[in-house]
Backbone as numpy.savetxt, mean C-alpha at the origin, in Angstrom:
# Nx Ny Nz CAx CAy CAz Cx Cy Cz
-17.41 -18.17 -2.67 -18.68 -18.84 -2.37 -18.53 -20.34 -2.52
-17.89 -20.80 -3.59 -17.70 -22.24 -3.82 -16.84 -22.85 -2.73
-15.82 -22.12 -2.29 -14.92 -22.64 -1.27 -15.52 -22.57 0.13
-16.63 -21.88 0.28 -17.27 -21.77 1.58 -16.78 -20.60 2.41
-15.95 -19.76 1.82 -15.42 -18.61 2.57 -16.48 -17.53 2.74
-17.23 -17.29 1.69 -18.28 -16.27 1.73 -19.65 -16.93 1.81
-20.44 -16.52 2.76 -21.79 -17.04 2.93 -22.71 -16.35 1.92
-23.28 -17.10 0.98 -24.13 -16.47 -0.04 -25.37 -15.81 0.54
-25.74 -16.18 1.77 -26.91 -15.57 2.41 -26.55 -14.37 3.28
-25.22 -14.05 3.39 -24.81 -12.95 4.26 -23.97 -11.92 3.51
-24.01 -11.93 2.20 -23.26 -10.94 1.43 -23.87 -9.57 1.67
-23.00 -8.58 1.94 -23.46 -7.24 2.34 -24.40 -7.31 3.54
-24.03 -8.17 4.48 -24.83 -8.32 5.69 -26.19 -8.94 5.42
-26.31 -9.66 4.31 -27.58 -10.31 3.97 -28.46 -9.49 3.04
-28.01 -8.30 2.65 -28.83 -7.44 1.78 -28.83 -7.93 0.34
-27.82 -8.71 -0.04 -27.76 -9.24 -1.40 -27.53 -10.75 -1.33
-28.40 -11.51 -1.94 -28.27 -12.96 -1.94 -27.46 -13.41 -3.16
-26.52 -14.30 -2.94 -25.71 -14.84 -4.02 -26.19 -16.25 -4.37
-26.00 -16.63 -5.62 -26.46 -17.93 -6.13 -25.29 -18.90 -6.13
-25.27 -19.78 -5.12 -24.15 -20.70 -4.98 -24.08 -21.68 -6.15
-25.23 -22.16 -6.61 -25.24 -23.12 -7.71 -24.73 -22.48 -8.99
-25.08 -21.23 -9.23 -24.57 -20.53 -10.41 -23.06 -20.36 -10.31
-22.56 -20.11 -9.10 -21.12 -19.99 -8.89 -20.42 -21.32 -9.19
-21.01 -22.41 -8.74 -20.42 -23.73 -8.98 -20.42 -24.06 -10.47
-21.49 -23.70 -11.17 -21.55 -23.95 -12.61 -20.49 -23.15 -13.35
-20.26 -21.92 -12.91 -19.24 -21.08 -13.55 -17.85 -21.68 -13.38
-17.55 -22.17 -12.18 -16.24 -22.78 -11.93 -16.11 -24.11 -12.67
-17.21 -24.82 -12.77 -17.19 -26.15 -13.43 -16.72 -26.04 -14.88
-17.09 -24.94 -15.54 -16.68 -24.76 -16.95 -15.17 -24.67 -17.08
-14.50 -24.28 -16.01 -13.04 -24.18 -16.02 -12.40 -25.46 -15.48
-12.95 -25.98 -14.39 -12.31 -27.11 -13.71 -12.49 -28.43 -14.46
-13.67 -28.65 -15.05 -13.97 -29.94 -15.68 -13.01 -30.28 -16.82
-12.72 -29.35 -17.74 -11.75 -29.67 -18.81 -10.35 -29.96 -18.29
-10.03 -29.49 -17.10 -8.71 -29.71 -16.51 -8.66 -30.97 -15.66
-9.78 -31.66 -15.54 -9.82 -32.86 -14.73 -9.81 -32.59 -13.25
-10.27 -31.40 -12.85 -10.30 -31.02 -11.44 -11.72 -31.01 -10.92
-11.87 -31.21 -9.62 -13.18 -31.03 -9.01 -13.50 -29.54 -9.01
-14.75 -29.21 -8.77 -15.15 -27.80 -8.73 -14.37 -27.07 -7.63
-14.23 -27.71 -6.47 -13.51 -27.09 -5.36 -12.03 -26.91 -5.70
-11.43 -27.93 -6.33 -10.02 -27.81 -6.71 -9.83 -26.69 -7.73
-10.79 -26.56 -8.65 -10.71 -25.48 -9.64 -10.81 -24.12 -8.98
-11.76 -23.99 -8.03 -11.93 -22.71 -7.34 -10.68 -22.37 -6.53
-10.11 -23.36 -5.85 -8.91 -23.11 -5.06 -7.73 -22.75 -5.96
-7.63 -23.39 -7.12 -6.55 -23.07 -8.05 -6.66 -21.64 -8.55
-7.90 -21.21 -8.84 -8.12 -19.83 -9.28 -7.69 -18.86 -8.18
-8.10 -19.16 -6.95 -7.73 -18.28 -5.84 -6.21 -18.24 -5.66
-5.55 -19.36 -5.79 -4.10 -19.40 -5.63 -3.41 -18.56 -6.71
-3.93 -18.62 -7.93 -3.34 -17.82 -9.01 -3.54 -16.33 -8.75
-4.75 -15.98 -8.30 -5.03 -14.58 -7.96 -4.09 -14.11 -6.85
-3.95 -14.92 -5.81 -3.09 -14.56 -4.69 -1.63 -14.43 -5.13
-1.18 -15.36 -5.97 0.20 -15.33 -6.45 0.46 -14.09 -7.30
-0.47 -13.78 -8.20 -0.30 -12.61 -9.05 -0.26 -11.32 -8.22
-1.18 -11.21 -7.26 -1.22 -10.02 -6.43 0.05 -9.91 -5.58
0.44 -11.02 -4.97 1.63 -11.02 -4.13 2.88 -10.65 -4.92
3.01 -11.22 -6.11 4.19 -10.93 -6.92 4.21 -9.47 -7.39
3.04 -8.92 -7.70 2.98 -7.51 -8.13 3.39 -6.58 -6.98
2.87 -6.88 -5.79 3.24 -6.05 -4.63 4.73 -6.16 -4.36
5.25 -7.39 -4.39 6.68 -7.59 -4.15 7.50 -6.81 -5.15
7.12 -6.88 -6.43 7.88 -6.19 -7.48 7.85 -4.68 -7.29
6.66 -4.14 -7.03 6.54 -2.69 -6.89 7.35 -2.16 -5.71
7.32 -2.88 -4.60 8.06 -2.44 -3.41 9.56 -2.64 -3.61
9.92 -3.79 -4.14 11.33 -4.12 -4.31 12.03 -3.21 -5.31
11.34 -2.85 -6.39 11.95 -1.99 -7.40 12.13 -0.56 -6.91
11.47 -0.21 -5.82 11.68 1.11 -5.21 12.78 1.07 -4.15
13.46 -0.08 -4.06 14.61 -0.17 -3.19 14.34 -0.63 -1.78
13.14 -1.19 -1.55 12.78 -1.62 -0.20 12.59 -3.14 -0.15
12.75 -3.70 1.03 12.51 -5.12 1.25 11.09 -5.29 1.78
10.18 -5.90 1.00 8.78 -6.04 1.43 8.63 -6.75 2.77
9.59 -7.58 3.13 9.49 -8.33 4.38 9.62 -7.44 5.61
10.04 -6.20 5.43 10.18 -5.28 6.54 8.90 -4.49 6.82
7.84 -4.75 6.03 6.62 -3.97 6.14 5.44 -4.82 6.59
4.39 -4.14 7.01 3.11 -4.79 7.28 2.20 -4.57 6.07
1.50 -5.60 5.66 0.58 -5.51 4.54 -0.78 -5.01 5.04
-1.35 -4.03 4.36 -2.68 -3.53 4.72 -3.69 -4.03 3.69
-4.72 -4.70 4.17 -5.76 -5.23 3.28 -6.74 -4.12 2.94
-6.85 -3.80 1.66 -7.74 -2.73 1.22 -8.76 -3.27 0.24
-9.96 -2.66 0.25 -11.02 -3.10 -0.64 -11.83 -4.21 -0.02
-13.02 -4.43 -0.55 -13.89 -5.45 0.00 -13.31 -6.84 -0.08
-12.50 -7.10 -1.13 -11.90 -8.43 -1.29 -10.55 -8.56 -0.62
-9.98 -7.43 -0.15 -8.65 -7.48 0.46 -8.54 -8.45 1.62
-9.46 -8.38 2.61 -9.37 -9.31 3.75 -9.61 -10.77 3.36
-10.29 -10.99 2.23 -10.50 -12.37 1.77 -9.18 -12.96 1.30
-8.37 -12.14 0.64 -7.17 -12.64 -0.04 -5.86 -12.34 0.66
-5.82 -11.38 1.59 -4.53 -10.90 2.08 -3.69 -11.99 2.73
-4.31 -12.91 3.46 -3.54 -13.99 4.09 -2.96 -14.93 3.05
-3.57 -14.94 1.86 -3.07 -15.77 0.78 -1.91 -15.12 0.04
-2.09 -13.86 -0.36 -0.98 -13.29 -1.14 0.15 -12.77 -0.28
-0.06 -12.66 1.03 1.08 -12.29 1.88 2.16 -13.37 1.87
1.78 -14.62 1.59 2.77 -15.70 1.51 3.78 -15.45 0.40
3.32 -14.82 -0.68 4.20 -14.59 -1.82 5.05 -13.33 -1.64
4.72 -12.52 -0.63 5.51 -11.33 -0.33 6.45 -11.61 0.84
6.10 -12.62 1.63 6.85 -13.01 2.83 6.77 -11.96 3.93
5.66 -11.21 3.96 5.45 -10.31 5.09 4.92 -11.13 6.26
5.28 -10.73 7.45 4.91 -11.52 8.62 3.53 -11.16 9.14
3.05 -9.93 8.83 1.76 -9.48 9.37 0.94 -8.77 8.30
-0.37 -8.96 8.40 -1.33 -8.24 7.56 -2.33 -7.54 8.47
-2.75 -6.34 8.09 -3.66 -5.54 8.91 -4.99 -5.40 8.20
-6.07 -5.72 8.91 -7.43 -5.54 8.40 -8.09 -4.46 9.25
-8.39 -3.32 8.64 -9.01 -2.21 9.37 -10.52 -2.39 9.42
-11.18 -1.74 10.38 -12.65 -1.80 10.41 -13.28 -1.20 9.16
-12.51 -0.38 8.43 -13.01 0.28 7.22 -12.24 -0.19 5.99
-11.75 -1.43 6.00 -10.95 -1.93 4.87 -11.68 -1.83 3.55
-12.98 -2.10 3.55 -13.72 -2.11 2.29 -13.81 -0.73 1.66
-13.68 0.32 2.47 -13.72 1.70 1.95 -12.42 2.41 2.30
-11.32 1.65 2.26 -10.03 2.17 2.70 -9.61 3.41 1.91
-9.76 3.36 0.59 -9.34 4.50 -0.23 -10.19 5.72 0.07
-11.51 5.54 0.17 -12.39 6.67 0.47 -12.09 7.25 1.84
-11.82 6.38 2.81 -11.47 6.86 4.15 -10.17 7.66 4.09
-9.19 7.15 3.36 -7.92 7.84 3.26 -8.07 9.23 2.66
-8.88 9.32 1.61 -9.10 10.62 0.98 -9.76 11.60 1.95
-10.66 11.09 2.79 -11.42 11.96 3.68 -10.57 12.54 4.81
-9.44 11.91 5.13 -8.62 12.38 6.25 -7.23 12.85 5.83
-6.92 12.72 4.55 -5.57 13.07 4.11 -5.38 14.59 4.08
-4.12 14.99 4.13 -3.79 16.40 3.97 -4.15 16.84 2.55
-4.40 18.15 2.40 -4.70 18.69 1.08 -3.38 19.01 0.40
-3.14 18.36 -0.72 -1.85 18.49 -1.40 -2.07 18.94 -2.84
-1.32 19.93 -3.25 -1.31 20.35 -4.65 0.12 20.28 -5.16
0.29 19.77 -6.35 1.62 19.51 -6.90 1.82 20.32 -8.18
2.98 20.94 -8.28 3.31 21.78 -9.43 4.65 21.31 -10.00
4.71 21.21 -11.31 5.91 20.69 -11.96 6.40 21.64 -13.05
7.70 21.66 -13.24 8.29 22.41 -14.34 9.58 21.72 -14.77
9.77 21.63 -16.08 11.00 21.06 -16.61 12.03 22.17 -16.82
13.20 21.96 -16.30 14.30 22.90 -16.48 15.59 22.11 -16.30
16.25 21.78 -17.40 17.42 20.91 -17.35 18.64 21.71 -16.91
19.19 21.30 -15.77 20.36 21.96 -15.21 21.47 20.93 -15.02
22.65 21.22 -15.55 23.78 20.31 -15.36 24.44 20.66 -14.04
24.17 19.87 -13.04 24.72 20.14 -11.72 26.22 19.85 -11.65
26.63 18.79 -12.37 28.06 18.46 -12.37 28.46 18.11 -13.79
29.50 18.79 -14.29 30.00 18.56 -15.64 31.36 17.85 -15.53
31.42 16.57 -15.94 32.67 15.82 -15.78 33.77 16.27 -16.74
33.38 16.97 -17.82 34.38 17.39 -18.81 35.41 18.32 -18.18
34.93 19.32 -17.43 35.86 20.25 -16.80 35.79 20.19 -15.27
35.16 19.13 -14.75 35.07 18.91 -13.30 34.51 20.14 -12.58
33.38 20.64 -13.13 32.80 21.86 -12.57 31.37 21.63 -12.11
30.90 22.50 -11.22 29.55 22.43 -10.70 28.75 23.65 -11.18
27.44 23.52 -11.15 26.57 24.63 -11.56 26.87 25.88 -10.73
26.97 27.01 -11.44 27.19 28.28 -10.75 26.02 29.25 -10.94
25.14 28.95 -11.90 23.99 29.82 -12.14 22.85 29.40 -11.21
22.96 29.80 -9.94 21.98 29.40 -8.93 20.60 29.99 -9.20
20.55 31.11 -9.91 19.28 31.79 -10.17 18.34 30.92 -10.99
18.87 30.13 -11.91 18.00 29.26 -12.72 17.25 28.27 -11.85
17.92 27.74 -10.86 17.30 26.82 -9.91 16.30 27.58 -9.03
16.75 28.66 -8.44 15.91 29.41 -7.49 14.69 30.03 -8.16
14.86 30.54 -9.38 13.73 31.14 -10.09 12.68 30.10 -10.43
13.11 28.89 -10.75 12.15 27.82 -11.07 11.30 27.49 -9.85
11.94 27.35 -8.71 11.20 27.04 -7.48 10.28 28.20 -7.11
10.79 29.44 -7.28 9.98 30.61 -6.95 8.72 30.69 -7.80
8.84 30.40 -9.10 7.66 30.43 -9.98 6.62 29.40 -9.53
7.09 28.24 -9.16 6.17 27.19 -8.71 5.49 27.60 -7.39
6.25 28.22 -6.50 5.68 28.67 -5.23 4.64 29.77 -5.45
4.92 30.68 -6.35 3.97 31.76 -6.62 2.66 31.22 -7.17
2.77 30.22 -8.03 1.56 29.59 -8.58 0.79 28.88 -7.48
1.51 28.18 -6.59 0.87 27.46 -5.49 0.16 28.42 -4.55
0.83 29.53 -4.20 0.25 30.50 -3.27 -1.02 31.11 -3.86
-1.00 31.42 -5.15 -2.19 31.98 -5.80 -3.36 31.01 -5.74
-3.09 29.72 -5.98 -4.15 28.71 -5.93 -4.66 28.52 -4.51
-3.76 28.53 -3.55 -4.15 28.36 -2.15 -5.08 29.50 -1.71
-4.74 30.72 -2.06 -5.56 31.86 -1.68 -6.92 31.80 -2.37
-6.94 31.36 -3.63 -8.21 31.23 -4.35 -9.13 30.23 -3.68
-8.55 29.17 -3.12 -9.35 28.12 -2.48 -9.58 28.38 -1.00
-9.13 29.53 -0.51 -9.43 29.92 0.87 -8.47 29.41 1.91
-7.29 28.95 1.52 -6.30 28.46 2.48 -5.27 29.55 2.76
-4.71 29.48 3.94 -3.68 30.44 4.35 -2.32 29.93 3.89
-1.68 30.61 2.93 -0.36 30.15 2.45 0.68 30.08 3.55
0.51 30.90 4.61 1.48 30.89 5.71 1.42 29.61 6.53
0.33 28.86 6.38 0.19 27.59 7.10 0.45 26.39 6.19
1.02 26.69 5.04 1.30 25.64 4.06 2.75 25.18 4.17
2.95 23.88 4.03 4.29 23.31 4.03 4.70 23.04 2.58
5.83 23.60 2.18 6.34 23.36 0.83 7.48 22.35 0.89
7.45 21.41 -0.04 8.56 20.46 -0.17 8.89 20.30 -1.64
10.12 19.96 -1.92 10.58 19.92 -3.30 11.20 18.57 -3.62
10.81 18.03 -4.76 11.43 16.82 -5.30 12.07 17.17 -6.63
13.17 16.53 -6.93 13.88 16.74 -8.18 13.98 15.41 -8.92
13.71 15.43 -10.20 13.95 14.24 -11.02 15.31 14.41 -11.67
16.21 13.47 -11.36 17.61 13.61 -11.73 18.10 12.37 -12.48
19.26 12.54 -13.12 19.85 11.41 -13.85 21.36 11.63 -13.98
22.06 10.52 -14.29 23.48 10.60 -14.60 23.64 10.81 -16.10
24.55 11.70 -16.49 24.88 11.88 -17.89 23.66 12.04 -18.77
23.57 11.20 -19.79 22.44 11.26 -20.72 21.50 10.06 -20.55
21.37 9.57 -19.33 20.42 8.49 -19.07 19.01 8.92 -19.46
18.21 7.96 -19.89 16.81 8.27 -20.21 15.93 8.16 -18.97
16.28 7.27 -18.05 15.48 7.09 -16.85 15.80 8.18 -15.82
14.74 8.64 -15.15 14.90 9.67 -14.13 14.64 9.08 -12.75
15.35 9.56 -11.75 15.16 9.14 -10.37 14.70 10.34 -9.56
13.60 10.17 -8.84 13.04 11.28 -8.07 13.68 11.32 -6.68
14.11 12.51 -6.30 14.83 12.70 -5.05 14.18 13.83 -4.25
13.84 13.56 -3.00 13.35 14.60 -2.11 14.53 15.40 -1.59
14.43 16.73 -1.70 15.53 17.57 -1.25 15.06 18.62 -0.26
15.96 19.00 0.64 15.65 20.06 1.62 15.95 21.44 1.05
16.55 21.48 -0.14 17.01 22.74 -0.69 15.93 23.38 -1.57
15.12 24.25 -0.97 14.16 25.03 -1.76 14.87 26.16 -2.49
16.08 26.46 -2.08 16.92 27.42 -2.79 18.37 27.01 -2.58
19.23 27.43 -3.48 20.66 27.11 -3.36 21.46 28.40 -3.49
22.62 28.40 -2.83 23.45 29.61 -2.84 24.94 29.30 -2.83
25.28 28.01 -2.90 26.70 27.68 -2.84 26.96 26.33 -3.50
28.24 26.07 -3.75 28.64 24.77 -4.31 28.33 23.65 -3.32
28.39 23.95 -2.04 28.09 22.94 -1.03 26.62 22.49 -1.12
25.73 23.44 -1.45 24.32 23.08 -1.64 24.18 22.12 -2.82
24.89 22.43 -3.91 24.86 21.57 -5.09 25.36 20.17 -4.74
26.46 20.11 -4.03 27.03 18.81 -3.65 26.08 18.05 -2.71
25.37 18.78 -1.87 24.40 18.13 -0.98 23.28 17.45 -1.76
22.78 18.14 -2.79 21.72 17.55 -3.62 22.26 16.35 -4.38
23.47 16.47 -4.94 24.07 15.35 -5.67 24.25 14.15 -4.74
24.68 14.39 -3.53 24.84 13.29 -2.57 23.52 12.60 -2.28
22.45 13.38 -2.11 21.12 12.79 -1.88 20.71 11.94 -3.08
21.03 12.40 -4.28 20.72 11.64 -5.49 21.52 10.34 -5.53
22.81 10.42 -5.21 23.64 9.20 -5.21 23.10 8.17 -4.24
22.68 8.62 -3.05 22.16 7.71 -2.03 20.86 7.07 -2.52
19.95 7.90 -3.05 18.66 7.37 -3.52 18.86 6.42 -4.69
19.72 6.75 -5.59 20.00 5.88 -6.74 20.57 4.55 -6.27
21.47 4.63 -5.29 22.05 3.41 -4.75 21.05 2.53 -4.05
20.04 3.14 -3.39 18.98 2.36 -2.75 18.17 1.58 -3.78
17.96 2.18 -4.93 17.12 1.56 -5.95 17.88 0.55 -6.79
19.14 0.84 -7.10 19.87 0.02 -8.07 21.18 -0.55 -7.53
21.44 -0.41 -6.26 22.67 -0.76 -5.54 23.69 0.35 -5.73
24.50 0.62 -4.69 25.50 1.69 -4.77 26.49 1.53 -5.92
26.74 0.27 -6.32 27.70 0.02 -7.39 27.24 0.59 -8.72
25.91 0.79 -8.87 25.38 1.29 -10.14 25.50 2.80 -10.27
25.77 3.49 -9.16 25.89 4.95 -9.21 27.07 5.35 -10.09
26.90 6.43 -10.89 27.97 6.85 -11.79 28.03 8.36 -11.89
28.38 9.04 -10.79 28.47 10.50 -10.82 29.54 11.00 -11.78
30.52 10.12 -12.11 31.58 10.53 -13.03 31.05 10.84 -14.43
29.84 10.36 -14.73 29.24 10.63 -16.03 28.52 11.96 -16.09
28.51 12.69 -14.99 27.78 13.94 -14.92 26.45 13.75 -14.22
25.93 14.82 -13.65 24.65 14.76 -12.94 23.78 15.91 -13.41
22.53 15.58 -13.78 21.59 16.58 -14.27 20.31 16.57 -13.46
19.75 17.76 -13.27 18.38 17.91 -12.79 17.52 18.20 -14.00
16.40 17.46 -14.13 15.54 17.63 -15.31 14.21 18.27 -14.94
13.57 17.77 -13.89 12.24 18.26 -13.52 12.21 18.71 -12.07
11.45 19.76 -11.82 11.20 20.26 -10.47 9.75 19.94 -10.11
9.54 19.34 -8.95 8.19 19.01 -8.48 8.00 19.63 -7.10
7.18 20.66 -7.05 6.91 21.33 -5.78 5.59 20.84 -5.22
5.60 20.47 -3.96 4.41 19.97 -3.29 4.00 20.96 -2.19
2.78 21.48 -2.28 2.26 22.35 -1.21 1.26 21.54 -0.41
1.45 21.50 0.90 0.65 20.66 1.78 -0.05 21.49 2.84
-1.37 21.38 2.88 -2.16 21.98 3.95 -2.52 20.86 4.91
-1.98 20.91 6.11 -2.19 19.83 7.08 -3.60 19.94 7.66
-4.35 18.84 7.61 -5.72 18.80 8.12 -5.75 18.12 9.48
-6.83 18.34 10.19 -7.00 17.68 11.49 -7.24 16.20 11.27
-6.52 15.38 12.00 -6.60 13.94 11.80 -7.61 13.29 12.76
-8.19 12.20 12.27 -9.15 11.45 13.09 -8.41 10.82 14.27
-8.99 10.91 15.43 -8.42 10.27 16.62 -9.15 8.94 16.86
-8.39 7.89 17.00 -8.95 6.56 17.16 -9.05 6.21 18.65
-10.16 5.62 19.00 -10.36 5.18 20.39 -9.43 4.01 20.70
-9.00 3.94 21.94 -8.15 2.84 22.42 -8.99 1.97 23.35
-8.96 0.67 23.13 -9.79 -0.26 23.89 -8.94 -1.14 24.80
-9.51 -1.53 25.91 -8.83 -2.41 26.86 -8.99 -3.87 26.43
-7.97 -4.69 26.65 -8.06 -6.12 26.30 -9.20 -6.81 27.07
-9.91 -7.68 26.36 -11.02 -8.42 26.96 -10.77 -9.92 26.98
-9.53 -10.31 26.73 -9.21 -11.74 26.71 -9.13 -12.29 25.31
-8.56 -13.48 25.18 -8.32 -14.06 23.86 -9.53 -14.81 23.32
-10.43 -15.25 24.17 -11.55 -16.09 23.74 -12.60 -15.26 22.99
-12.84 -15.59 21.72 -13.81 -14.83 20.92 -15.23 -15.39 20.99
-15.59 -16.05 22.10 -16.86 -16.77 22.17 -18.07 -15.87 21.96
-17.97 -14.58 22.35 -19.11 -13.67 22.16 -19.42 -13.45 20.69
-18.39 -13.61 19.84 -18.57 -13.36 18.41 -18.84 -14.62 17.61
-18.85 -15.78 18.28 -19.01 -17.05 17.56 -20.41 -17.16 16.96
-20.49 -17.47 15.66 -21.77 -17.58 14.96 -22.16 -19.02 14.66
-21.18 -19.91 14.62 -21.45 -21.29 14.25 -20.33 -21.81 13.37
-20.60 -22.87 12.63 -19.59 -23.45 11.75 -20.19 -23.73 10.38
-19.33 -23.85 9.39 -19.74 -24.37 8.08 -18.51 -24.97 7.41
-18.74 -25.83 6.46 -17.63 -26.48 5.77 -17.00 -25.50 4.78
-15.68 -25.40 4.88 -14.92 -24.58 3.94 -13.78 -25.43 3.40
-13.37 -25.14 2.18 -12.36 -25.95 1.48 -11.01 -25.24 1.57
-10.02 -25.94 2.15 -8.72 -25.34 2.40 -7.61 -26.11 1.70
-6.58 -25.39 1.29 -5.44 -26.03 0.64 -4.79 -27.05 1.57
-4.49 -28.23 1.01 -3.84 -29.35 1.71 -4.72 -30.01 2.77
-5.94 -29.51 2.95 -6.81 -30.07 3.99 -8.19 -30.46 3.47
-8.57 -29.95 2.30 -9.90 -30.23 1.80 -10.96 -29.56 2.64
-12.13 -30.21 2.72 -13.23 -29.63 3.50 -12.96 -29.78 5.00
-13.12 -28.68 5.71 -12.96 -28.66 7.16 -14.13 -27.90 7.76
-14.71 -28.45 8.82 -15.76 -27.73 9.54 -15.11 -26.52 10.22
-15.46 -25.33 9.75 -14.72 -24.12 10.10 -15.57 -23.19 10.95
-14.96 -22.62 11.99 -15.67 -21.71 12.88 -15.86 -20.34 12.20
-17.04 -19.77 12.40 -17.41 -18.48 11.82 -17.64 -17.48 12.97
-17.14 -16.25 12.78 -17.27 -15.23 13.81 -17.84 -13.94 13.22
-18.47 -13.16 14.08 -19.05 -11.87 13.70 -18.05 -10.77 14.04
-17.59 -10.05 13.02 -16.61 -8.99 13.23 -17.07 -7.98 14.28
-18.31 -7.57 14.20 -18.82 -6.51 15.07 -18.81 -6.90 16.54
-18.75 -8.20 16.84 -18.79 -8.66 18.22 -17.41 -9.04 18.77
-16.39 -8.97 17.93 -15.04 -9.25 18.40 -14.54 -8.09 19.26
-13.76 -8.42 20.29 -13.27 -7.40 21.23 -11.75 -7.39 21.23
-11.20 -6.32 21.78 -9.75 -6.16 21.86 -9.13 -7.38 22.55
-8.11 -7.95 21.92 -7.42 -9.11 22.48 -7.95 -10.44 22.00
-9.15 -10.47 21.42 -9.71 -11.73 20.92 -8.83 -12.33 19.83
-8.71 -13.65 19.83 -7.91 -14.35 18.84 -8.75 -15.38 18.12
-8.47 -15.55 16.84 -9.08 -16.61 16.03 -7.93 -17.35 15.35
-7.78 -18.62 15.68 -6.71 -19.43 15.09 -7.25 -20.14 13.87
-6.49 -20.05 12.76 -6.94 -20.66 11.52 -6.99 -22.18 11.57
-7.93 -22.77 10.84 -8.79 -22.10 9.89 -9.97 -21.40 10.58
-10.28 -20.22 10.11 -11.41 -19.49 10.66 -11.88 -18.44 9.67
-13.10 -18.01 9.83 -13.69 -17.00 8.94 -14.40 -15.97 9.81
-14.14 -14.71 9.53 -14.79 -13.62 10.26 -15.63 -12.83 9.28
-16.91 -12.71 9.58 -17.84 -12.04 8.66 -18.17 -10.63 9.15
-17.97 -9.66 8.28 -18.44 -8.30 8.51 -19.52 -8.01 7.47
-20.20 -6.89 7.63 -21.26 -6.56 6.68 -20.71 -6.18 5.32
-19.45 -5.76 5.28 -18.90 -5.28 4.02 -17.67 -6.04 3.55
-17.27 -7.08 4.27 -16.14 -7.89 3.84 -16.12 -9.19 4.63
-15.19 -10.07 4.29 -14.99 -11.33 4.99 -13.50 -11.54 5.19
-13.10 -11.89 6.40 -11.69 -12.14 6.70 -11.47 -13.65 6.69
-10.57 -14.10 5.82 -10.28 -15.52 5.68 -8.93 -15.82 6.32
-8.94 -16.71 7.32 -7.73 -17.05 8.06 -7.40 -18.53 7.84
-6.39 -18.83 7.04 -6.07 -20.23 6.73 -5.31 -20.92 7.85
-5.04 -22.20 7.65 -4.22 -22.96 8.59 -2.84 -22.29 8.72
-2.28 -22.34 9.91 -0.94 -21.82 10.13 -0.89 -20.33 10.43
-2.07 -19.70 10.51 -2.09 -18.28 10.83 -3.14 -18.01 11.90
-2.96 -16.89 12.58 -3.92 -16.49 13.59 -4.29 -15.03 13.40
-5.47 -14.69 13.87 -5.99 -13.33 13.79 -6.21 -12.84 15.21
-5.84 -11.57 15.48 -6.18 -11.01 16.78 -6.57 -9.54 16.62
-7.43 -9.08 17.52 -7.88 -7.69 17.53 -6.91 -6.85 18.36
-6.37 -5.78 17.76 -5.47 -4.93 18.52 -6.26 -3.87 19.30
-5.56 -2.96 19.95 -6.22 -2.01 20.85 -7.06 -0.98 20.12
-6.89 -0.87 18.79 -7.72 0.05 18.00 -8.85 -0.69 17.28
-8.99 -1.98 17.59 -9.96 -2.87 16.92 -9.64 -3.04 15.45
-8.35 -3.01 15.14 -7.88 -3.49 13.85 -7.59 -4.98 13.98
-7.83 -5.71 12.93 -7.48 -7.12 12.94 -6.08 -7.33 12.39
-5.29 -8.14 13.06 -3.93 -8.44 12.61 -3.83 -9.93 12.35
-3.35 -10.27 11.15 -3.15 -11.68 10.78 -1.66 -11.94 10.74
-1.22 -12.99 11.44 0.21 -13.32 11.47 0.39 -14.83 11.50
1.62 -15.24 11.21 1.94 -16.66 11.28 1.93 -17.13 12.74
1.50 -18.38 12.93 1.53 -18.96 14.28 2.97 -19.38 14.61
């Protein structure tokens, strides 16, 4: 509100009025002792929020063995579209996606997701023993564990009215080298095993996954390989929502233009900024930053150096110019 990104008279589509002066007074208590203007204080707070969020996302993705720069960032929550263009800088992703339902993204996801039930059991099995260079031969211990989990899943599915024959079962194993305390979860195709080759296949999948997370050099199968936990996932596939596809209507967003107001931007200060109505934007429309797009349940903030465009599903995409 202090920076001019959110219109205090249009919060929740105008259903809730915000007090701009109260917002300025709140920021003043922080900015004044630091020798900053109210706007500089508000921008500094936003930058810290963006940096913290960006760094957390980068850490979570990177520690799972992936490069965040290879992904698109999805803005979730009512505040997601306000901040996503800011914290994407700290992740170095090239694109951010704002859905028409970003403010209720989690609720929407729950409403269309497959029905999944997860069953776990601990059963420590030494798949490879380096002392005598041997592999597990008691296949029944592995198979019986999976069978028990499947029987429990089938009973629950029938109780809830689902057809077990239409259920997809998948198995994950939590594994480790030697006596490591940390476990690495590995998706496996082996719901049952019957040979040493099956054992070696699972070990290979573990080595690959471990190498993705900690680099291949960190893998140490010579120390022995153990399976500790079995995680069985039963999935009932639900009918998915079909999204309409829209034809491009040109880049000019003039139909959605609402007017201008002064907004405070990093390295630029106050700039007379164009405001647009989300509901009136059409496929192909572009908004070059600085710009602000107002929806009834969120606000999309597009800073200098970035542009926003509506894709064929009426999702908003923010990318570098």
